[in-house]
N, C-alpha and C positions, 0 to 999 in steps of 0.2 A: 327438243329444247331444253336447254340445262335449267338448271335452279338460279336463281339469284343468287350472289354471292354470301349475303346474310341468311339467309334460308339454307344453306349448304352449311354454312360454320357452324348455325343451328342446330343441325342435325349432327354435324360431328361431332359438335360437345355432347348431345343427348349418348349417343353412340357410344362416346369415352365413358361418360360417366354412370352408365348403364354397364360397360365392359367390367369397368372399376368396383361398382359395388355387386358382381358376379365374383370377381376374384376375391374381395375381399371375404364373400359369404363362404366362398369353397375354401379361403384360409382360414378362416375363423374357426371352422365349421370341422377343419380338417384338424386346428390345435387343441380342440375340445375332445374329437374321437382318440387321439393320438394319445392326450392323459390318459385318457380309460383304457384303451390297450395299453400301455407303459406298467398300467397297475396291473392288470390282469398277467401281461407277464411275469412282473416280480411275482406276484402270488404261485404263477405256475412252476415257477423255477424253484420255487421255497419248496412246494407241496411236493415237486419230484426231486428235490435234495433230502427232504425228510420223509421220504419213503420208508425207510427202515425203520426210523421208531415210529409212525405212526401206524406202521401194521405189528409191531411189536408190542406197542404199548396202550392202541385204542383210543376210546375216549377218557380212558383213567387216567391217560397223562394227564389231563387238566385239575384234577384233584386228587393226585398223587400226594403226599409230602414229604418223598424221601429221593435224594437224587446221589445214589454209591454208585460209583465206576467200576468198585471191585466185584460185584454183582451184578452190575449192568441192568439196575434200577431205576429209572428216572421220573424223576414228574415236576411239575411247573408250578404249583401251587405255592409254594413260602416265596419263589421270584413275582407270580402277580400279586401275590399280597405286597409285599415291598414296593412294590411299582404303584400298586393304589394308593398306599398308606402317603410316601413320600408326596406324589402327587397331588394327595388332597389337602396336605399339609401346606404347599407350595402357592394352590389358588385360595388358600385361607391365610394364609401371609401377605401373598402379594397383589392381587384383585385392591383390596382396599388402598393398600399405598399406590399404586397403578392408579387408579381412578383418583386419589386425590392428586398426585402429578398434572396429570391429562386437565382435569379441573383447573388447576392452577395455570398453568401454559395458557390453557385456550381463553379462560375468565377472568382472571386476576393479576396476572404477573405484568409488573411494568414493561412496556416496552424493548427498555435497554438492557433488560433481563431475560426477554423471551426467546430470543435468539441464540446468544451462548447457552441458555439453560438447553434446548431444544436440543442443542447441536450437541450437546455434552451426552444427553439421555439417547439420540438415536448413535451414539458414537459406543457407548455400554454395549449394544444390542450385538454389536459386532466383535467384542470381546471373545476369542478364542475360551470353550470351556474349557483344557488343561489350566488355562492360567487363572479362573474361577478358583478352578481345584485346588491349585498352588496356594491362591489366595486365605483360601478357606481352611488349610493345612495349618500356616503358619500364623495366624490372624484368627479366623471363626473358632476353629476348633479349641483354642486355647482358651479362650474368651467364655464359649458354652461350655466348657468343664469346670473352668474357675468360678464365674458369676453366675452366669444366665440359666442354667440348668437347674444348678444347687438353688439359686433364688424360687424360683418355679416349683421345685420338688417342697421347698418350704413352706409355700403356699395351699400346694394344688396336691403334695404326696398321698393324702386319702385316696386319693382316685386310681383305678389301675392303670392309668394312662402314663402316670408319670412316678411309678413306682419305677425303682430300682439303682444300680449305681450309676451316678453322669460319668461319664467319660470322656464326651464331647463329640466321640467319634459312634453314632447309631441313626437311628431313623430321624430324628428330631434334626438334627442336624443337617441333615441329606436336603429336611423339607426346608431349611432356612435357606440354603444357598441354591437351590432350582427355585425358592423365590425371587432370591436376589437376582437370577439369570432372568425369570421369566418377567420383571418388573417393567425391562425398558422395553419390549414388545409390546407388553399392553398398551402402556402408556403412551406410544409414540401413535399405534392404531386407532386408542381413543381418542386419542387428541385432535386427530384428523376425523374422526365424526363427529367432533364436537365444533371446529371449525364448518365444519358441512351445513350444520344448522342456520335456517337463517336466521337474519337477524330479525327479523320482524315475527320470531315469536318471542325474543326478548322482550323485545319495546312491547309487546301486546300483553305480557303477564306485567313488568313493570306500571304499564297505564294501568293495572288493575290494582296497583297499591302492595305489590309483591315485594318482598326485599330481594337481596341481591342472592340468598341462599336461595329463596323459595322460587325464585326466576330460574335458578340452574336446574334445580329439582324438578318442577314440572315442566319447564321447557325443553331446556336441554338436555337433559338424562333423559327424559322421557323419547324426545324425539330420536336418538342416538341410539336407542338400548339397541337395534341389530347391531348397528357398528360397535358399541361396548361388547356383545356377545360376540360377535367375532373377532375381537380383540384376545376376550378369555380363552376361546378355542384355539386360537395361535399359541398364545401361552401353555395350555395342557400341552399340544403336541409335544412342543420342546420340553416342557417338564416328564412328561410320558416318554419320549426315547432318549431324554438326554443319560451320557454313560460315563464320561472321563471326571467332571466334578462329583457326581452320585459315590463312582467307585473307592475316589480317595476319601469319602466323607464318613459311610455310611457300615462301616466295619467288615463289610462281604462274609457275613455270616448266614448260611442259608435254613433261617428256622423260621417260624411265625410266633411272636410273642404279643404281649397286650399293649406292655410298656413302651413307650415311643423312645425310653432312652435304652434300652437295648440297640445291640447290633443287628443288620439285616441285611439285605440282598435285593435288587432290581433284576427284571429279565437283561436289560443292557447291561448292568455291569455283570452280571455272570458270565455274560455270554464273552465280556470283553476281556474275563478273566483266564476263561477257560477252554478258549476256541482252538487257542495251540498247541495246546497240549491233550486235545482229545482223542480217543481212539473213535474208528470208525463211527458205533454206536451210539457213544456218546454226542460227538459230532452232530449227525445227525439227529438227535435230539436236541443242540442245542440251535440247530436250523429251526426246528420243529417252536421252539422257543421262539425267534424270531417270527415266525407267523401267527405264534399267537398274540407279539405285541401287534403286528401288523392288524389281526382282528381285532383284540380291544383296540387300537384306536379308531379303525374305521366305527365298532359299537359306540363308543364315548363318544364321536361326533354327531352321529345316527339318532341315538337317545336326546342329545342335548338337542337338537335341532328340533324332535318332534316337541320336549317339553317346552323351546320357546315358541314353537309355532300353537302349543293347545294354552299357552299364559296369555300371547297377541289375542288369540280367539274370545278369551272371557275378558278380557281387557275391552273388547270391543262389545263385549254382550252378545257373542254368539256362541251356540252351544259346543 
């Protein structure tokens, strides 16, 4: 005796949902594992292509301060230093501006301005880096050389960071153009994090007598701090790996100096400048530089996650 039609349809729907859940679980799990497998594959390929350099120089490659194709002695330290300095400058300049833009768009902007301004910010994130580089060469570099860097040196020239001759093509300008490039990314992601804050959080703060700024600081920024952190990490990832705009503004000189007004080099810009003309061992060393950049990016992300987790635990009163 068969099942009633209603019972049969209900059983069929349950079977269909169970099958859909299973397929979704398998698909999402495959995507996650596939991403890890892709990262591992990229790492293995880089290691294989950099094997000659790894065997020739060993760990000393990381702290050697010389890159000489004539003697075939190569070291990564000047490029790691330039990458860290320009990325730090980008975050220093870009994060406060990005958060200000995100707060204005999500909390303060009138409705008639919010949509077009949001569209412009998101559009800036899609501008190719070479366009930013051209703008920097013809607009930013002359302004930095003529107005900004001499003014900073006049105020802070007694510090080693701002000594030397301001020429506009240096680590400071590279950090500024990187800041300009990461602002759209950080501000767009931060804005989405602010919009995800429940309205009840704001209303609760306002009902306790908080001002608009106090509400934003205590209710919105605190609630959305994990989203802000994610936005900053995305911006840092772009700053660390950026190539063309930095190559066009940093001066391309592989030395380590204290002054931000001196020319420098980053890992990405050095690879872009030299890969096509490199000999076999130098090409292997350049690939090892790429491996160092990948490891540096992963290390920064891991340390940042550990730091934020520690901050959250302290804020919650846990050891």
